N, C-alpha and C positions, 0 to 999 in steps of 0.2 A: 503493498500500499504505499503510495505519495504521502509526505507528509510537507508540510507547509514551513516555513521558520517565520518566527514573529516578524511582524514589520514594524520599521522604524517610528519614533514618535513623528518626525517629520510627514514621514507617506501616510502615516494614520490622519494628522490634520489638514493634509492635504484630502484625502479622500472626503471629511468630513466639511472641508470649504466648499467642494464641488458637490456636495450634497448625494452622494454614490455610497455611501456605506449599506445598503442592502441589496443593491447592484453588486457592488464589489463583490461581499461575501456570498452572494448565490452564484456568482461565475466563480469563487473561490472554491466551493464544495464542488459544482462539476469540473473543475478541475483536477481535484482530487479524484473524483468518481471515473473520470472518463478526460485524459487531456486532448483526445479526438473528439470530441463531442463537439456537431456543427456550429451550434450559437456562440461556441470561443473564437473559432475562425483565428486557431493559432498559426502564426506564422514564425519562422526562424530569420531573422532579420541579418543583412547585409553588414561586415563580412560576417562568412556562415562559421568562419573559423573561428569566433568569438562564443560562439553557441547562445547569443542571447536572442530570445523569444517575446514577442508580445500575445497577452491573449485581448479581446473584446470584453469591454467592460458595458458600454452602450455604442449606440453610432457613433458617438463622439470623442469618448474617452477606451483607451486601450492602456494595459497594466506589461511593463519589462520585466521579464523573469530569465533566470537561468537555472537547471538542474544542476544538482551536485550530488556526490556521493551515488556515483552509478546510475544516477537517474531515479532516485528514489526521493532527494530530498529537493523541494522548490524554495528559491529564494527573491521574491518579490523586490524588484529593485527599485522602479517609478509609476507612477502615474500619468501618462501623458494625453495631450490634445491629439487625438488623430490625422485630422485636417487641420494644416495651417496653409 
């Protein structure tokens, strides 16, 4: 089973500031159960060798993350505006 590392205070405040708490938690639970779930739209970002991925929180926001420990642990790095 996949484990998600606790998110930083900065990231928590960003999620709260953008009013994404419920959506973020819902998408995290989907990520833990099935990282290939269609609503997540997981992408491996360029350059691919860095291993940074993103998943969709909603139409406007995405979360950046990396897999750790042989793809069993996920570290959320940031929440970004997808279209700028």
